[in-house]
Rosetta silent file (secondary structure, phi, psi, omega in degrees, C-alpha in Angstrom):
SEQUENCE: MKLTVYLAGQIHDNWRDELKQHAKEQNLPIDFVGPMENHDRSDNIGEEILGKQPNAILKDEAASSFNNFRTTILMSKADVVIALFGEKYKQWNTAMDASAAISLGKPLILIRPQELHHALKELSNKANIVVETPTQALQALSYVFE
SCORE:     score description
SCORE:     0.000 S_00000001
   1 L     0.000  146.881 -177.010   -1.091  -18.450    2.894 S_00000001
   2 L  -133.298  139.006  177.288    2.032  -17.993    5.168 S_00000001
   3 E  -107.530  150.849  172.770    3.870  -14.698    5.714 S_00000001
   4 E  -114.847  124.207  172.380    7.625  -14.189    6.254 S_00000001
   5 E  -115.187  118.097  179.581    8.225  -11.040    8.534 S_00000001
   6 E   -84.055  118.898  176.997   11.422   -9.268    8.947 S_00000001
   7 E   -92.091   94.353  178.696   11.676   -7.848   12.444 S_00000001
   8 E   -91.343  148.791  179.335   13.951   -4.707   12.366 S_00000001
   9 E   135.063  175.780 -177.862   14.942   -2.890   15.382 S_00000001
  10 L   -50.751  143.989  176.469   17.049   -3.072   18.483 S_00000001
  11 L  -108.030   29.476 -170.600   18.370   -6.269   19.902 S_00000001
  12 L   -99.284   -8.300  172.338   18.747   -5.327   23.566 S_00000001
  13 L  -138.388 -165.942 -170.730   15.562   -6.662   24.880 S_00000001
  14 L   -98.576   21.329 -178.637   12.970   -9.403   24.133 S_00000001
  15 H   -56.287  -29.940 -177.784   10.373   -7.719   21.961 S_00000001
  16 H   -74.897  -46.889  175.154   10.852  -10.151   19.233 S_00000001
  17 H   -53.896  -51.005  178.561   10.367  -13.184   21.481 S_00000001
  18 H   -54.556  -48.381  177.363    7.207  -11.620   22.861 S_00000001
  19 H   -57.806  -50.460 -178.426    5.835  -10.914   19.324 S_00000001
  20 H   -66.990  -29.657  173.048    6.597  -14.355   18.217 S_00000001
  21 H   -64.928  -54.640 -178.114    4.950  -15.902   21.291 S_00000001
  22 H   -61.533  -34.596  177.691    1.789  -13.995   20.728 S_00000001
  23 H   -65.471  -37.499  175.639    1.722  -14.892   17.016 S_00000001
  24 H   -70.142  -36.847  179.937    2.143  -18.554   18.053 S_00000001
  25 H   -72.565  -25.160  175.333   -0.658  -18.304   20.563 S_00000001
  26 L   -91.889    1.816 -177.220   -3.022  -16.862   17.886 S_00000001
  27 L    51.844   42.712  172.456   -1.847  -19.688   15.525 S_00000001
  28 L   -79.164  125.630  179.629   -0.851  -17.116   12.853 S_00000001
  29 L   -81.831   82.868  179.445    0.998  -18.579    9.940 S_00000001
  30 E  -131.685  135.378  172.454    4.103  -16.398   10.147 S_00000001
  31 E  -106.075  132.131  176.830    7.842  -17.130    9.926 S_00000001
  32 E  -103.265  125.484  170.709    9.923  -14.476   11.625 S_00000001
  33 E  -127.616  169.752  179.321   13.479  -13.396   10.508 S_00000001
  34 L  -175.603 -164.981  179.649   15.646  -10.531   11.514 S_00000001
  35 L   -72.016  158.873  175.323   19.006   -9.288   12.388 S_00000001
  36 L   -57.472  119.897  177.560   21.643  -11.275   14.169 S_00000001
  37 L   -86.994  -15.394  172.223   20.447  -11.045   17.796 S_00000001
  38 L   -81.969  103.289 -173.364   23.701  -12.286   19.322 S_00000001
  39 H   -58.326  -49.612  176.966   25.358   -8.868   19.801 S_00000001
  40 H   -54.627  -47.878  177.338   28.869  -10.263   20.141 S_00000001
  41 H   -62.868  -39.886  177.154   28.555  -12.456   16.974 S_00000001
  42 H   -63.918  -45.581  177.209   27.222   -9.412   15.030 S_00000001
  43 H   -59.304  -37.812 -172.633   30.131   -7.417   16.249 S_00000001
  44 H  -104.981    8.932 -176.940   32.795  -10.064   15.557 S_00000001
  45 H   -71.347  -27.817  174.157   31.536  -11.634   12.344 S_00000001
  46 H   -56.160  -55.548 -179.784   33.977   -9.656   10.131 S_00000001
  47 H   -73.760  -22.613  177.357   36.892  -10.901   11.956 S_00000001
  48 H   -68.404  -24.838 -176.413   35.596  -14.507   12.218 S_00000001
  49 H   -90.879  -53.095 -168.874   35.436  -14.577    8.424 S_00000001
  50 H   -93.807  -17.866 -171.882   38.206  -12.308    7.341 S_00000001
  51 L   101.580  168.804  179.787   40.567  -12.487   10.297 S_00000001
  52 L   -50.570  133.910  178.877   41.918   -9.982   12.762 S_00000001
  53 L  -105.754  152.109 -171.256   41.569   -6.393   11.532 S_00000001
  54 L   -68.076  -12.933  174.883   44.136   -3.672   12.282 S_00000001
  55 L  -169.558  169.862 -166.031   41.827   -1.453   14.288 S_00000001
  56 H   -63.215  -36.270  175.017   38.313   -1.073   15.656 S_00000001
  57 H   -60.065  -45.321  177.273   37.090    0.954   12.756 S_00000001
  58 H   -66.823  -35.619  175.894   38.038   -1.699   10.221 S_00000001
  59 H   -60.243  -48.195  177.898   36.657   -4.391   12.515 S_00000001
  60 H   -61.205  -45.945  177.429   33.303   -2.495   12.481 S_00000001
  61 H   -61.102  -32.648  179.474   33.400   -2.049    8.745 S_00000001
  62 H   -72.353  -42.156 -174.755   34.099   -5.765    8.121 S_00000001
  63 H   -67.767  -36.300 -170.642   31.196   -6.832   10.482 S_00000001
  64 H   -65.621  -36.534 -177.252   28.878   -4.283    8.866 S_00000001
  65 H   -65.486  -42.656  177.878   29.476   -5.780    5.444 S_00000001
  66 H   -66.740  -40.813  172.773   28.428   -9.278    6.580 S_00000001
  67 H   -69.877  -35.511  176.006   25.433   -7.880    8.491 S_00000001
  68 H   -71.142  -41.111  178.078   24.149   -5.828    5.612 S_00000001
  69 H   -58.237  -40.199  179.245   24.632   -8.893    3.382 S_00000001
  70 H   -61.746  -56.442 -176.999   22.525  -11.042    5.935 S_00000001
  71 H   -52.264  -48.524 -173.744   19.917   -8.256    6.174 S_00000001
  72 H   -61.405  -45.925  178.580   19.610   -7.727    2.478 S_00000001
  73 H   -58.510  -56.886 -169.873   19.016  -11.415    1.797 S_00000001
  74 H   -63.372  -46.826 -176.092   16.470  -11.790    4.732 S_00000001
  75 H   -69.862  -33.934  177.126   14.548   -8.634    3.969 S_00000001
  76 H   -60.716  -33.482 -176.106   14.425   -9.422    0.235 S_00000001
  77 H   -88.505  -14.081  179.889   12.692  -12.686    0.951 S_00000001
  78 L   -67.760  151.750  168.745   10.264  -11.100    3.566 S_00000001
  79 L   -88.647  -25.902 -171.665    6.651  -10.340    2.741 S_00000001
  80 E  -148.590  141.970  176.699    6.385   -7.659    5.447 S_00000001
  81 E  -113.703  132.654  166.175    8.866   -5.613    7.478 S_00000001
  82 E  -110.193  124.374  176.726    8.062   -4.498   11.133 S_00000001
  83 E  -117.345  123.455 -174.430   10.527   -1.815   12.362 S_00000001
  84 E  -110.937  122.679  174.241   10.432   -1.066   16.059 S_00000001
  85 L  -102.477  110.360  175.697   11.719    2.250   17.288 S_00000001
  86 L   -89.989  175.477  176.409   12.331    2.131   21.129 S_00000001
  87 L   -93.855  -17.884 -167.345   13.059    4.945   23.410 S_00000001
  88 L   -82.122  -43.810 -173.842   16.100    3.711   25.140 S_00000001
  89 L  -106.133  159.506  174.277   18.620    3.096   22.427 S_00000001
  90 L   -68.621  146.691 -158.378   19.761    4.997   19.283 S_00000001
  91 L  -123.307   36.674  173.551   17.906    3.629   16.416 S_00000001
  92 H   -50.004  -57.286 -175.077   20.271    4.044   13.377 S_00000001
  93 H   -64.881  -28.711  175.197   19.963    0.559   12.106 S_00000001
  94 H   -64.900  -43.921  175.005   16.161    0.610   12.536 S_00000001
  95 H   -59.766  -39.169  175.306   16.063    3.711   10.378 S_00000001
  96 H   -59.675  -49.728 -176.989   18.230    2.136    7.832 S_00000001
  97 H   -68.293  -39.711  178.533   16.261   -1.182    7.670 S_00000001
  98 H   -68.445  -39.702  178.846   12.914    0.820    7.397 S_00000001
  99 H   -61.645  -45.017  179.818   14.297    2.955    4.665 S_00000001
 100 H   -57.841  -39.595 -175.721   15.536   -0.220    2.941 S_00000001
 101 H   -66.572  -40.742 -177.843   12.092   -1.840    3.258 S_00000001
 102 H   -64.222  -47.916 -178.356   10.487    1.275    1.672 S_00000001
 103 H   -57.730  -42.860 -176.475   13.107    1.231   -1.172 S_00000001
 104 L   -82.516   -5.138  176.009   12.273   -2.522   -1.780 S_00000001
 105 L    76.215   19.841  177.257    8.543   -1.863   -1.894 S_00000001
 106 L   -81.003  133.743  177.462    8.052   -4.012    1.158 S_00000001
 107 L   -60.771  132.500 -171.631    4.953   -3.348    3.190 S_00000001
 108 E  -115.466  133.798  164.676    6.224   -1.601    6.376 S_00000001
 109 E  -109.330  116.753 -178.924    4.726   -1.450    9.819 S_00000001
 110 E  -100.571  123.156  170.244    6.567    1.245   11.913 S_00000001
 111 E  -105.861  121.280 -178.428    6.253    0.853   15.763 S_00000001
 112 L  -153.805  133.618 -173.019    7.119    3.956   17.512 S_00000001
 113 L   -74.108  161.090 -175.625    6.090    5.644   20.726 S_00000001
 114 H   -56.590  -38.809 -179.612    4.237    8.895   20.506 S_00000001
 115 H   -54.965  -21.370  176.844    7.290   10.726   21.944 S_00000001
 116 H  -100.214   12.223  177.316    9.203    9.993   18.674 S_00000001
 117 L   -43.798  -65.495 -174.403    6.540   11.333   16.440 S_00000001
 118 H   -54.094  -48.937 -174.706    8.408   14.458   15.422 S_00000001
 119 H   -66.235  -21.398 -171.560   11.738   12.740   14.902 S_00000001
 120 H  -119.384   17.076 -169.905   10.228    9.992   12.709 S_00000001
 121 H   -62.033  -41.756  179.263    7.543   12.047   10.881 S_00000001
 122 H   -63.460  -51.829  179.956    8.979   11.655    7.319 S_00000001
 123 H   -58.942  -44.976  175.787    9.604    7.907    7.857 S_00000001
 124 H   -57.890  -44.640 -178.146    6.213    7.355    9.361 S_00000001
 125 H   -58.435  -27.303  177.437    4.607    9.106    6.455 S_00000001
 126 H   -90.137  -13.209 -177.221    6.134    6.542    4.156 S_00000001
 127 L   -72.197  148.565  171.288    5.353    3.504    6.246 S_00000001
 128 L   -70.384  -31.953 -178.276    1.998    1.635    5.450 S_00000001
 129 E  -138.502  142.199  175.591    0.971    1.432    8.986 S_00000001
 130 E  -126.859  123.152 -178.151    2.201    3.383   12.138 S_00000001
 131 E  -131.728  175.385  173.156    1.472    1.837   15.648 S_00000001
 132 L  -108.031  -12.832  179.939    2.820    2.360   19.090 S_00000001
 133 L  -133.093  156.106  167.982    3.145   -1.200   20.313 S_00000001
 134 H   -59.796  -29.168  172.411    4.188   -4.588   18.993 S_00000001
 135 H   -63.892  -39.940  176.304    0.795   -5.917   19.908 S_00000001
 136 H   -65.957  -36.524 -178.482   -0.775   -3.435   17.614 S_00000001
 137 H   -65.494  -43.636  171.915    1.569   -4.469   14.892 S_00000001
 138 H   -58.303  -39.604  176.385    0.567   -8.099   15.393 S_00000001
 139 H   -57.867  -43.482  177.556   -3.157   -7.084   15.253 S_00000001
 140 H   -60.342  -36.399  175.445   -2.428   -5.603   11.849 S_00000001
 141 H   -75.463  -33.215  176.153   -0.952   -8.747   10.577 S_00000001
 142 H   -61.517  -36.824  178.715   -3.677  -10.829   12.034 S_00000001
 143 H   -55.435  -36.659 -175.196   -6.203   -8.639   10.080 S_00000001
 144 H   -64.101  -36.511 -171.474   -4.557   -9.838    6.801 S_00000001
 145 L   -79.877  -12.354 -170.965   -5.570  -13.444    7.629 S_00000001
 146 L   -75.896    0.000    0.000   -9.240  -12.631    8.189 S_00000001
């Protein structure tokens, strides 16, 4: 068995790379997918495809259409979704992706620090598993293969 795991969450640090490396070290049969991690490409994809937009709001709207399209396809094909809520950045996209996973009936592992417990209590209650670190999320996936 091999799993495809969608990694939802902020793209401003290397948490995905670390998780992928640990999975590789453990020889876990997992393929990882996720949002566009090149922030400039993500912000500019609408104009790259549709051409220059008249203002910043329409530029954002165009980009979000293509990013949502990409996310919908990749998440639909995923077996599991891991959604990481960090402390440093606003996490609207992570909340949207976690909610989409729940709506799609995808197994969801929510990673959130204890400090965000109250803010995420309803979403945490809908997740299959809630952990505090990416390492714990990977341990949960590893357990599936035992």
